[in-house]
N, C-alpha and C positions, 0 to 999 in steps of 0.2 A: 405425281405428275403435275406439271404446271398447266393450269387452265388459263387460256388467254381470252381477253375481252376487247373487242374493238369498241371504242367509246363513241364513235359516230358511224353513220351509214355511209356507203359509198356506191358509186356506179362505175362500171368499166365501159368505156366507149372506145371506138376505133376511128381515128382520123388519119387519112392518107396512109393507111397501113401501119400506123403507130397506135398501140393500145395505151390508153390513159386511165388511171384510177383517179376519180374525182371524189374527194371526201367532203361530205356535206356537213361542215362544221362552222358555218357562218362565213369564214374566210375562204372556204373551199380550196383546200390544199390539193394540188394536182401532181401526180407522179407518173412518169413514163414507166410502164411495166411490160414485161415479156409474158409469154403464156404460162411459164412456171410461177412467176410472182402472182399473176392473176389467180391461178389455182390455189396458191397458198392463202391469198386473201379470202377466197371463198371458203376454205377450210376454217380459217380464223372466225369468219362470220358464223359458221355452223357450231363454233365452240370447241373445235378439236384442240387437244393439248399438243405441246411441242413434239413429244415422241410420236404421237399419232400422225402428225403432219409429216415428219421425216419418213415414217413408214409408208404413208400414202404417196409421197413424192417418189420413193424408191419403186413402189409397185406400179404407179401410173406412168411415170416418165423414165423409169430405169436409172434414176440418179443415184449415185453412190451416197450412202447416208451422210458422209462428211460434207459433200457438196450441197445436199439438201439442207443440212443443218446450217451451213454457211449462208445460203440464200435466205433461210428463215431468220437467222440472227441479224443479217444486214437489214432486212425489212423491218424487224421489230425495233431495231435501234432508230431507224428513220421515223417510225410511227410514234415511239415513246418520246423522241426529241420534240415532236410536234403535238404532244398531248392527245394523240389519236388512239392510244392503246394503253391498257393497264393489265398488270398481272396480279 
């Protein structure tokens, strides 16, 4: 199982109904996130593995494992591209 590591801390804030994930990495990268993506970030922060995250997304939000995996994959690509995540 792949263990994930966020390389920086983050905070999720809501402004005018929009959730933002603000990564505290000096430059402070900001992403617009939905409730599912925010939940994935919290699971990553807790050190959950990829399969565990997909399972949690399925049980918590009822997302099909393929959809949960796609959401996780898209998020990990964005984080890796900005040096915010490591496997």
